[in-house]
N, C-alpha and C positions, 0 to 999 in steps of 0.2 A: 213574323214580319209585321211591323206596325202599319196600320192603315193611315194613309194620308187624308187629312181633312181638307177637302176641296171647297171651293166657293158654292158649288151646287149642293154639297152636303150640309153646309152651314145654313143655306136658305131653307132647307127642308126641315120644318119644325117638328115633324114626326120622328126625325132621326137624331136631332141634336137640341139640347136645351142647356143654356149656360148654368153653371153651378152658383148657388147662393153663397156669398162670402160671409165669414163670421163678422167682419166689420160692419157689413150692411145689416146683419141681424141685430147687432148691438145698437146701431143707429135707430132702427125701427122700434126696438123695445124702449129706447130712451124717449122717442117721440110719443109713443103710446102712453108712457107713464106721465109725461108732461100734460097730455090731453086729459087724463083722469084728474090731475090736480086742477086744471082749468075748469073742469066740470064741477068742482067743489069738494072733491075727496081730500081728506087730510094727507099731507105729504108723508107723515110717519107711517100711515096705514099703507100707502101706495108702495113705499120702500120694501115692505115685508111681503108683498104679493109676488107670486111666481108668474112667469110670462103667460102661461095658459090662462090663468085667472084674469090677468089684465086684458087679454084679447076677448075673453068671455064677457067681461063687464062693458067693453066698448062696442059690443054688437048692437046694443040698444041704448044709446046715450040718453034719449029722452026719458026712458024708464029709470035709468040710473039717477038722473037729476031729480025726478019725482021722489025716488026712494031716499035720496040724501036730504031733501027738503023735509020729508015727513020725519026723518030720524032726528033732525035738529030742532024741530018744533015740538 
């Protein structure tokens, strides 16, 4: 017998959490890649990065900008 999801159950965050949708994941990854490009990273390099690396690079944006500036000079 399936359990009914009641309003009380939805309000209890310990019992219910909405699932992340694949469309939202793709949107977040696209935004994060754009952010890397705006920070000065070449678009060709960003295209080849996997999502985990993108998130790792965005953890410290100031450090990334410094690193990119020293690499170009």
